[in-house]
GUBA-720154 format. One record per residue (C-alpha): x, y, z; residue number from 1. Coordinates in Angstrom, 1 decimal. Each point is the difference from the previous one (the first is absolute). Layout:
BEGIN
+--------+--------+--------+-----+
!      x !      y !      z !   n !
+--------+--------+--------+-----+
!      X !      Y !      Z ! NUM !
...
+--------+--------+--------+-----+
END
This chain:
BEGIN
+--------+--------+--------+-----+
!      x !      y !      z !   n !
+--------+--------+--------+-----+
!  -14.2 !   10.9 !   20.9 !   1 !
!    3.4 !   -1.5 !   -0.4 !   2 !
!   -0.1 !    0.5 !   -3.7 !   3 !
!   -0.2 !    3.8 !    0.1 !   4 !
!    2.5 !    2.4 !    1.5 !   5 !
!   -2.0 !    3.1 !    0.5 !   6 !
!    1.5 !    3.4 !   -0.5 !   7 !
!   -1.9 !    3.3 !    0.1 !   8 !
!    1.6 !    1.6 !   -3.0 !   9 !
!   -2.4 !   -1.4 !   -2.5 !  10 !
!    1.6 !   -3.4 !   -0.5 !  11 !
!   -0.1 !   -3.5 !    1.3 !  12 !
!    2.6 !   -2.7 !   -0.4 !  13 !
!   -1.7 !   -3.3 !   -1.0 !  14 !
!    1.5 !   -3.4 !    0.2 !  15 !
!   -1.4 !   -1.9 !   -3.0 !  16 !
!    2.2 !   -3.1 !    0.6 !  17 !
!   -1.3 !   -0.4 !    3.6 !  18 !
!   -3.5 !    0.5 !   -1.2 !  19 !
!    0.3 !   -2.7 !   -2.7 !  20 !
!    1.6 !   -2.3 !    2.6 !  21 !
!   -2.7 !    0.5 !    2.6 !  22 !
!   -2.6 !   -0.7 !   -2.6 !  23 !
!    1.5 !   -3.3 !   -1.0 !  24 !
!    1.6 !   -1.4 !    3.2 !  25 !
!   -3.1 !   -2.1 !    0.8 !  26 !
!    0.6 !   -1.8 !   -3.3 !  27 !
!    3.6 !   -0.6 !    0.9 !  28 !
!    1.6 !    2.3 !   -2.4 !  29 !
!    1.9 !    3.3 !    0.0 !  30 !
!    0.9 !    2.2 !   -3.0 !  31 !
!    3.6 !   -0.8 !   -1.2 !  32 !
!    2.1 !    2.5 !    1.9 !  33 !
!    2.2 !    0.6 !   -3.1 !  34 !
!   -3.0 !    1.7 !   -1.7 !  35 !
!    0.3 !    3.0 !    2.3 !  36 !
!    3.8 !    0.3 !   -0.1 !  37 !
!   -0.2 !    3.3 !   -1.9 !  38 !
!    3.3 !    1.3 !    1.5 !  39 !
!    1.0 !    2.5 !   -2.6 !  40 !
!   -1.5 !    2.5 !   -2.5 !  41 !
!   -1.1 !   -1.8 !   -3.1 !  42 !
!    2.5 !    0.2 !   -2.8 !  43 !
!    0.8 !   -1.6 !   -3.3 !  44 !
!    2.7 !   -2.5 !    0.6 !  45 !
!    2.6 !    1.9 !   -2.1 !  46 !
!   -0.7 !    3.2 !    1.9 !  47 !
!    0.1 !   -1.8 !    3.3 !  48 !
!    3.5 !   -1.4 !   -0.8 !  49 !
!    1.3 !    3.5 !   -0.8 !  50 !
!   -1.4 !    1.4 !    3.2 !  51 !
!    1.4 !   -2.8 !    2.1 !  52 !
!    3.5 !    1.0 !   -1.2 !  53 !
!   -0.6 !    3.6 !    1.1 !  54 !
!   -1.3 !   -0.9 !    3.5 !  55 !
!    0.2 !   -3.4 !    1.6 !  56 !
!   -2.6 !    0.9 !    2.7 !  57 !
!   -3.0 !    2.1 !    0.0 !  58 !
!    0.5 !    3.0 !    2.3 !  59 !
!   -2.7 !   -0.9 !    2.5 !  60 !
!   -0.1 !    3.5 !    1.6 !  61 !
!    0.1 !    2.2 !   -3.1 !  62 !
!   -3.2 !    1.7 !   -1.0 !  63 !
!    1.1 !    1.6 !   -3.3 !  64 !
!   -0.5 !   -3.1 !   -2.2 !  65 !
!   -3.8 !    0.3 !    0.4 !  66 !
!   -0.4 !    3.8 !   -0.4 !  67 !
!   -2.1 !    1.0 !   -2.9 !  68 !
!    1.2 !    2.8 !   -2.3 !  69 !
!   -3.0 !    1.8 !   -1.5 !  70 !
!   -0.2 !    0.9 !   -3.6 !  71 !
!   -2.2 !    2.4 !   -2.1 !  72 !
!   -1.1 !   -3.0 !   -2.2 !  73 !
!   -1.4 !   -1.8 !    3.1 !  74 !
!   -2.0 !    3.1 !    0.9 !  75 !
!   -1.7 !   -0.3 !   -3.4 !  76 !
!   -1.2 !   -3.5 !    0.6 !  77 !
!   -3.6 !    0.4 !    1.4 !  78 !
!   -1.3 !   -3.0 !    2.1 !  79 !
!   -3.6 !    0.9 !    0.5 !  80 !
!   -0.9 !   -2.9 !    2.3 !  81 !
!    2.8 !    1.1 !    2.3 !  82 !
!   -1.1 !    3.7 !   -0.2 !  83 !
!    3.4 !    1.2 !   -1.0 !  84 !
!    3.0 !   -0.4 !   -2.2 !  85 !
!    2.8 !   -2.6 !   -0.1 !  86 !
!    2.6 !    2.5 !    1.5 !  87 !
!   -2.1 !    0.8 !    3.1 !  88 !
!   -0.8 !   -3.7 !    0.5 !  89 !
!    3.6 !   -1.2 !   -0.3 !  90 !
!    1.1 !    2.9 !    2.4 !  91 !
!   -2.6 !   -1.0 !    2.6 !  92 !
!    0.6 !   -3.8 !   -0.3 !  93 !
!    3.8 !    0.2 !    0.1 !  94 !
!   -0.3 !    2.1 !    3.2 !  95 !
!   -2.2 !   -2.7 !    1.5 !  96 !
!    2.4 !   -2.7 !   -1.2 !  97 !
!    2.7 !    1.7 !    2.0 !  98 !
!   -2.1 !    0.0 !    3.1 !  99 !
!   -1.0 !   -3.6 !   -0.5 ! 100 !
!    3.6 !   -1.1 !   -0.3 ! 101 !
!    1.0 !    2.0 !    3.1 ! 102 !
!   -2.9 !   -1.3 !    2.1 ! 103 !
!    0.3 !   -3.6 !   -1.2 ! 104 !
!    3.7 !   -0.1 !    0.8 ! 105 !
!   -0.6 !    1.5 !    3.5 ! 106 !
!   -2.5 !   -2.8 !    0.9 ! 107 !
!    2.1 !   -2.7 !   -1.6 ! 108 !
!   -2.4 !   -0.8 !   -2.8 ! 109 !
!    2.7 !    0.7 !   -2.7 ! 110 !
!    3.3 !   -1.8 !    0.2 ! 111 !
!    3.4 !    1.0 !   -1.3 ! 112 !
!    0.6 !   -2.3 !   -2.9 ! 113 !
!    2.7 !   -0.1 !   -2.6 ! 114 !
!   -1.5 !   -0.8 !   -3.4 ! 115 !
!    2.3 !   -2.7 !   -1.2 ! 116 !
!   -1.9 !   -1.2 !   -3.0 ! 117 !
!   -2.7 !    2.4 !   -1.4 ! 118 !
!   -2.9 !   -1.9 !    1.8 ! 119 !
!    1.0 !   -3.2 !   -1.9 ! 120 !
!   -1.4 !   -2.5 !    2.5 ! 121 !
!   -3.4 !    1.8 !    0.0 ! 122 !
!    0.0 !    0.1 !   -3.8 ! 123 !
!    0.9 !   -3.6 !   -0.3 ! 124 !
!   -2.7 !   -1.1 !    2.4 ! 125 !
!   -2.6 !    2.1 !   -1.8 ! 126 !
!    1.0 !   -1.5 !   -3.3 ! 127 !
!   -0.3 !   -3.5 !    1.4 ! 128 !
!   -3.5 !    0.8 !    1.4 ! 129 !
!   -1.2 !    1.4 !   -3.3 ! 130 !
!    1.3 !   -3.0 !   -2.0 ! 131 !
!   -2.0 !   -2.3 !    2.3 ! 132 !
!   -3.2 !    1.6 !   -1.0 ! 133 !
!   -2.7 !   -2.1 !   -1.6 ! 134 !
!   -1.8 !    1.9 !   -2.7 ! 135 !
!   -3.6 !   -0.4 !    1.0 ! 136 !
!   -1.6 !    2.7 !   -2.1 ! 137 !
!   -1.4 !   -1.0 !   -3.4 ! 138 !
!   -1.3 !    2.8 !   -2.2 ! 139 !
!   -3.4 !   -0.6 !   -1.5 ! 140 !
!   -1.3 !   -2.5 !    2.6 ! 141 !
!   -3.6 !    0.4 !    1.3 ! 142 !
!    0.0 !    2.3 !    3.0 ! 143 !
!   -2.6 !   -1.5 !    2.3 ! 144 !
!   -1.7 !    2.0 !    2.8 ! 145 !
!   -0.4 !   -3.2 !    2.1 ! 146 !
!    1.9 !   -0.4 !    3.2 ! 147 !
!    1.7 !   -3.4 !    0.5 ! 148 !
!    1.6 !   -1.3 !    3.2 ! 149 !
!    3.8 !    0.1 !   -0.3 ! 150 !
!    0.1 !   -3.8 !    0.2 ! 151 !
!   -1.4 !    0.0 !   -3.5 ! 152 !
!    3.0 !    2.0 !   -1.3 ! 153 !
!    1.8 !   -1.6 !   -2.9 ! 154 !
!    2.3 !    1.3 !   -2.8 ! 155 !
!   -2.1 !   -2.1 !   -2.4 ! 156 !
!   -3.2 !    1.7 !    0.9 ! 157 !
!    1.6 !    3.4 !   -0.7 ! 158 !
!    0.6 !   -1.0 !   -3.6 ! 159 !
!   -3.8 !   -0.2 !   -0.5 ! 160 !
!   -1.5 !    2.5 !    2.5 ! 161 !
!    1.1 !    2.3 !    2.8 ! 162 !
!   -2.4 !    0.2 !    2.9 ! 163 !
!    0.6 !    1.9 !    3.3 ! 164 !
!    1.7 !   -2.2 !    2.6 ! 165 !
!   -0.7 !    0.3 !    3.7 ! 166 !
!    2.0 !   -1.3 !    3.0 ! 167 !
!   -1.8 !    0.5 !    3.3 ! 168 !
!    2.6 !   -1.7 !    2.2 ! 169 !
!    0.7 !    2.1 !    3.1 ! 170 !
!    3.7 !   -1.1 !    0.1 ! 171 !
!    0.6 !    0.3 !   -3.7 ! 172 !
!    1.2 !   -3.1 !   -2.0 ! 173 !
!    2.6 !   -1.2 !   -2.4 ! 174 !
!   -1.3 !   -0.6 !   -3.5 ! 175 !
!    1.8 !   -2.6 !   -2.3 ! 176 !
!   -0.3 !    0.7 !   -3.7 ! 177 !
!    1.3 !   -2.2 !   -2.7 ! 178 !
!    0.3 !    1.0 !   -3.7 ! 179 !
!    1.8 !   -2.0 !   -2.7 ! 180 !
!    1.9 !   -2.2 !    2.5 ! 181 !
!    1.1 !    3.0 !    2.1 ! 182 !
!   -1.3 !    0.2 !    3.5 ! 183 !
!    0.1 !    3.2 !    2.1 ! 184 !
!   -1.3 !    1.1 !    3.4 ! 185 !
!   -1.8 !    3.2 !    0.7 ! 186 !
!   -0.7 !    1.6 !    3.4 ! 187 !
!   -3.6 !    1.0 !    0.2 ! 188 !
!   -0.9 !    2.5 !    2.9 ! 189 !
!   -3.1 !   -0.3 !    2.1 ! 190 !
!   -3.4 !    1.0 !   -1.4 ! 191 !
!    0.9 !    0.9 !   -3.6 ! 192 !
!   -1.6 !   -0.1 !   -3.4 ! 193 !
!    1.8 !    0.5 !   -3.3 ! 194 !
!   -0.6 !    0.1 !   -3.8 ! 195 !
!    2.6 !   -0.6 !   -2.6 ! 196 !
!   -0.9 !    2.2 !   -2.9 ! 197 !
!   -0.8 !    3.5 !   -1.3 ! 198 !
!   -0.6 !    2.7 !    2.6 ! 199 !
!   -3.3 !    0.9 !   -1.7 ! 200 !
!   -1.4 !   -3.4 !    1.0 ! 201 !
!   -0.7 !    1.5 !    3.4 ! 202 !
!   -3.0 !    1.8 !   -1.7 ! 203 !
!   -1.7 !   -3.3 !   -1.0 ! 204 !
!    0.7 !   -1.4 !    3.4 ! 205 !
!   -1.7 !    2.9 !    1.6 ! 206 !
!   -3.0 !   -0.3 !   -2.3 ! 207 !
!   -0.3 !   -3.7 !    0.8 ! 208 !
!    0.6 !    0.2 !    3.7 ! 209 !
!   -0.6 !    3.6 !    1.2 ! 210 !
!    3.4 !   -0.2 !    1.7 ! 211 !
!    1.4 !    3.5 !    0.7 ! 212 !
!    3.1 !    1.1 !    2.0 ! 213 !
!    0.8 !    2.6 !    2.6 ! 214 !
!    3.7 !    0.4 !   -1.0 ! 215 !
!    1.3 !   -0.5 !   -3.5 ! 216 !
!    3.6 !    0.2 !   -0.9 ! 217 !
!    1.2 !    0.1 !   -3.7 ! 218 !
!    3.5 !   -0.3 !   -1.2 ! 219 !
!   -0.4 !    0.4 !   -3.8 ! 220 !
!    3.0 !   -1.2 !   -2.1 ! 221 !
!    0.8 !    3.5 !   -1.2 ! 222 !
!    3.4 !   -1.0 !   -1.3 ! 223 !
!   -1.5 !   -2.5 !   -2.5 ! 224 !
!   -2.4 !    2.7 !   -1.2 ! 225 !
!    2.7 !    2.5 !   -0.8 ! 226 !
!    1.2 !   -2.4 !   -2.7 ! 227 !
!   -1.9 !    0.8 !   -3.2 ! 228 !
!   -2.2 !   -3.0 !   -0.5 ! 229 !
!   -1.4 !   -1.6 !   -3.1 ! 230 !
!   -3.6 !    1.2 !   -0.2 ! 231 !
!   -1.2 !   -3.5 !    0.8 ! 232 !
!    0.9 !    0.1 !    3.6 ! 233 !
!   -2.0 !    1.9 !    2.6 ! 234 !
!    2.0 !    3.0 !    1.3 ! 235 !
!   -0.3 !    0.6 !    3.7 ! 236 !
!   -1.8 !    3.2 !   -0.6 ! 237 !
!   -3.0 !   -2.1 !   -1.0 ! 238 !
!    0.7 !   -2.5 !    2.7 ! 239 !
!   -0.3 !    2.3 !    3.0 ! 240 !
!   -2.8 !    2.1 !   -1.5 ! 241 !
!   -1.8 !   -3.3 !   -0.8 ! 242 !
!   -0.1 !   -1.0 !    3.6 ! 243 !
!   -3.5 !    0.6 !    1.4 ! 244 !
!    1.3 !    1.9 !    3.0 ! 245 !
!   -3.3 !    1.8 !    0.8 ! 246 !
!   -1.6 !   -3.4 !    0.6 ! 247 !
!    2.8 !   -2.1 !    1.5 ! 248 !
!    1.0 !    2.5 !    2.6 ! 249 !
!   -2.3 !    0.0 !    3.1 ! 250 !
!   -1.6 !    3.2 !    1.2 ! 251 !
!    2.7 !    2.0 !    1.9 ! 252 !
!    2.6 !   -2.4 !   -1.5 ! 253 !
!    3.6 !    1.0 !   -0.6 ! 254 !
!    2.0 !   -0.5 !   -3.2 ! 255 !
!    3.8 !    0.1 !   -0.1 ! 256 !
!    1.9 !    0.1 !   -3.3 ! 257 !
!    3.7 !   -0.4 !   -0.4 ! 258 !
!    1.2 !    2.6 !   -2.5 ! 259 !
!    3.4 !    0.8 !   -1.7 ! 260 !
!    1.5 !    3.4 !   -0.8 ! 261 !
!   -1.0 !   -0.1 !   -3.6 ! 262 !
!   -2.2 !    3.1 !   -0.8 ! 263 !
!   -2.1 !   -2.1 !   -2.4 ! 264 !
!   -0.9 !   -2.4 !    2.9 ! 265 !
!   -1.0 !    3.0 !    2.1 ! 266 !
!   -2.2 !    1.4 !   -2.9 ! 267 !
!   -1.6 !   -3.4 !   -0.5 ! 268 !
!   -0.8 !   -0.7 !    3.6 ! 269 !
!   -1.2 !    3.5 !    0.6 ! 270 !
!   -2.5 !   -0.4 !   -2.9 ! 271 !
!   -1.1 !   -3.5 !    1.2 ! 272 !
!   -0.7 !    1.3 !    3.5 ! 273 !
!   -2.2 !    2.7 !   -1.4 ! 274 !
!   -2.0 !   -2.6 !   -1.9 ! 275 !
!   -0.4 !   -2.0 !    3.2 ! 276 !
!   -1.0 !    3.2 !    1.9 ! 277 !
!    2.8 !   -0.5 !    2.4 ! 278 !
!    2.5 !    2.3 !    1.6 ! 279 !
!    3.5 !   -0.3 !    1.6 ! 280 !
!    0.2 !    0.2 !    3.7 ! 281 !
!    3.6 !   -1.0 !    0.6 ! 282 !
!    3.4 !   -0.6 !   -1.6 ! 283 !
!    2.5 !   -2.4 !    1.5 ! 284 !
!    3.4 !   -0.9 !   -1.2 ! 285 !
!    2.0 !   -3.2 !    0.3 ! 286 !
!    3.6 !    1.0 !    0.5 ! 287 !
!    2.2 !   -3.0 !   -0.9 ! 288 !
!    3.0 !   -0.3 !    2.2 ! 289 !
!    3.1 !   -2.3 !    0.2 ! 290 !
!    0.7 !   -1.9 !    3.2 ! 291 !
!    2.2 !    2.9 !    1.1 ! 292 !
!   -2.8 !    2.5 !   -0.5 ! 293 !
!    1.0 !    1.7 !   -3.2 ! 294 !
!   -2.4 !    0.5 !   -3.0 ! 295 !
!    0.4 !   -3.0 !   -2.4 ! 296 !
!    0.8 !    2.4 !   -2.8 ! 297 !
!    0.8 !    3.7 !   -0.2 ! 298 !
!   -2.8 !    2.5 !   -0.4 ! 299 !
!    0.1 !    1.1 !   -3.7 ! 300 !
!   -1.4 !    3.2 !   -1.6 ! 301 !
!   -1.8 !   -1.7 !   -2.9 ! 302 !
!   -2.9 !   -2.5 !   -0.3 ! 303 !
!    1.7 !   -2.7 !   -2.1 ! 304 !
!    2.1 !   -2.2 !    2.2 ! 305 !
!   -0.4 !   -1.3 !    3.5 ! 306 !
!   -0.8 !    2.1 !    3.1 ! 307 !
!    0.4 !   -1.4 !    3.5 ! 308 !
!   -3.7 !    0.4 !    0.6 ! 309 !
!   -3.5 !   -0.7 !   -1.3 ! 310 !
!   -3.2 !    1.8 !    0.7 ! 311 !
!   -3.3 !   -1.3 !    1.3 ! 312 !
!   -3.2 !    2.2 !   -0.3 ! 313 !
!   -3.0 !   -0.6 !    2.2 ! 314 !
!   -3.4 !    0.8 !   -1.4 ! 315 !
!   -3.6 !    0.0 !    1.1 ! 316 !
!   -3.3 !    0.9 !   -1.6 ! 317 !
!   -0.6 !    3.7 !    0.0 ! 318 !
!   -3.3 !   -0.5 !    1.7 ! 319 !
!    1.6 !   -2.0 !    2.9 ! 320 !
!    3.0 !    2.3 !    0.7 ! 321 !
!   -1.6 !    2.3 !    2.6 ! 322 !
!   -1.7 !   -2.7 !    2.0 ! 323 !
!    3.2 !   -2.1 !    0.0 ! 324 !
!    2.1 !    2.9 !    1.1 ! 325 !
!   -2.4 !    0.7 !    2.9 ! 326 !
!    0.1 !   -3.6 !    1.1 ! 327 !
!    3.8 !   -0.2 !   -0.1 ! 328 !
!    0.0 !   -2.5 !   -2.9 ! 329 !
!    2.5 !    1.8 !   -2.2 ! 330 !
!    3.6 !   -1.1 !    0.0 ! 331 !
!    2.9 !    2.5 !    0.9 ! 332 !
!    0.1 !    2.4 !   -3.0 ! 333 !
!    3.7 !   -0.4 !   -0.4 ! 334 !
!    2.2 !   -2.9 !    1.2 ! 335 !
!    3.4 !   -1.5 !   -1.1 ! 336 !
!    0.4 !   -3.7 !    0.5 ! 337 !
!    3.7 !   -0.8 !    0.2 ! 338 !
!    0.6 !   -3.7 !   -0.7 ! 339 !
!    2.7 !   -2.2 !   -1.5 ! 340 !
!   -1.4 !   -1.5 !   -3.2 ! 341 !
!   -0.1 !   -3.7 !   -0.7 ! 342 !
!    2.2 !   -0.7 !   -2.9 ! 343 !
!   -2.8 !   -1.0 !   -2.4 ! 344 !
!   -1.0 !    2.2 !   -2.8 ! 345 !
!   -2.7 !    2.5 !    1.1 ! 346 !
!   -0.9 !   -1.8 !    3.3 ! 347 !
!   -1.5 !    2.7 !    2.2 ! 348 !
!   -0.3 !    0.1 !    3.8 ! 349 !
!   -3.3 !   -1.5 !    1.2 ! 350 !
!   -2.1 !    3.1 !   -0.1 ! 351 !
!   -3.2 !   -1.7 !    1.3 ! 352 !
!    1.8 !   -1.1 !    3.2 ! 353 !
!    1.7 !    3.5 !    0.4 ! 354 !
!   -3.4 !    1.6 !   -0.5 ! 355 !
!   -1.6 !   -2.3 !    2.6 ! 356 !
!    2.7 !    0.9 !    2.5 ! 357 !
!   -0.2 !    3.8 !   -0.6 ! 358 !
!   -3.8 !    0.3 !    0.0 ! 359 !
!   -2.6 !   -0.6 !    2.7 ! 360 !
!   -1.2 !   -3.6 !    0.6 ! 361 !
!   -2.4 !   -1.4 !   -2.5 ! 362 !
!    1.8 !    1.6 !   -3.0 ! 363 !
!    0.5 !   -2.1 !   -3.1 ! 364 !
!   -2.2 !   -2.8 !    1.3 ! 365 !
!   -0.9 !   -1.1 !   -3.6 ! 366 !
!    2.9 !    1.0 !   -2.2 ! 367 !
!    0.6 !   -0.7 !   -3.7 ! 368 !
!    3.4 !    0.2 !   -1.8 ! 369 !
!   -0.1 !    0.5 !   -3.7 ! 370 !
!    3.1 !   -1.0 !   -2.2 ! 371 !
!    1.1 !   -2.0 !    3.0 ! 372 !
!    3.2 !   -2.0 !    0.0 ! 373 !
!   -0.3 !   -1.4 !    3.5 ! 374 !
!   -2.8 !   -0.8 !    2.5 ! 375 !
!   -0.9 !    1.8 !    3.2 ! 376 !
!   -1.9 !   -1.6 !    2.9 ! 377 !
!   -3.7 !    0.8 !   -0.1 ! 378 !
!    0.2 !    1.5 !   -3.4 ! 379 !
!   -1.3 !   -0.7 !   -3.6 ! 380 !
!    2.6 !    0.3 !   -2.7 ! 381 !
!   -0.2 !    0.1 !   -3.8 ! 382 !
!    2.7 !    0.1 !   -2.6 ! 383 !
!    2.0 !   -2.0 !   -2.5 ! 384 !
!    2.2 !   -1.4 !    2.7 ! 385 !
!   -1.5 !    0.4 !    3.4 ! 386 !
!    1.9 !   -3.1 !    1.3 ! 387 !
!    3.4 !    1.1 !   -1.3 ! 388 !
!    1.7 !    1.1 !    3.2 ! 389 !
!   -1.7 !   -2.8 !    2.1 ! 390 !
!    2.2 !   -2.6 !   -1.6 ! 391 !
!    2.2 !   -1.7 !    2.6 ! 392 !
!    3.0 !    0.5 !   -2.3 ! 393 !
!    0.1 !    3.5 !    1.6 ! 394 !
!    0.0 !   -1.4 !    3.5 ! 395 !
!    1.9 !   -2.4 !    2.2 ! 396 !
!   -1.3 !   -2.5 !    2.5 ! 397 !
!    0.2 !    0.9 !    3.6 ! 398 !
!    2.0 !   -2.8 !    1.7 ! 399 !
!   -1.8 !   -1.1 !    3.1 ! 400 !
+--------+--------+--------+-----+
END
């Protein structure tokens, strides 16, 4: 596949920009190229200006800026879903990051770039896209388990009830939505369904339709949940535990959960998996790189603050594990996906597509994405803003 540069050292380099473009070219759009112009490590603007005075150009060939210095404190941070501690994890991932950069530069994937403006064009485009968003979610509306054809979609309807919408077009389509005299266009991939609302609505949908899924990916909003909430708001602990995973996951189905480095997230997910009678069978990491192959931020020895990576754990039912292993249906136990992030808060690489490419044919035939902020072809999606990143404000028209 053109999107993956294979390397045997436990990592792949994935081109998310090319993936999004191939998914949307039939509709006549490509993602705005500025969104992937992550040329330099992320910095606060003030720190960036100081650094610029010290060095006008990144030293393309130096490796020391990425090396991780271990600490005793980091050794004490236990990350049970990753079977280790923060120090070992950072040591391993920073070594892989060095190999990724070296290999990516050898094959011409990473370019020498001088970061002139702290990723400003990417940040400006992301802000513009976010500001063009129509708020389609209304709290407290009736969540319907009916499926409606996407032609019935209207912002007005969503103020009263929120059904599941289906678009069965093989080429995908463009959906015009108007709300309070603003009109926006959204790119709808082939063969999708989506629901705007609370993640737990997938339970009611299952009880109404019997729909279950062979691959479920969840990207819970952990960062929101770390904020101490007023008691009135559901914390995510309840939200993921309240999802009826034992029913909505098909027999021999695969669950992938994006997790952070917060030990409390590990404890919570660990407990929830036990309730679901599931077990981990793999841990992958997304290594975020700049366009010149460096990690987007330094590796740090504590859990508050940004790391240049995020974890994904793969889980199956305990009763299915042996059979799936014998049939070759389990993913690689460890894998690093190196990929330049799109400059939109918490946009992840398209895990369903990566999984489909890494696994035997007929994998993820009927996937579901929970807490979705974009749509994937052939996939059901549920979340407060599943259309968010489909807005043409993030794209540009392909001139023919």
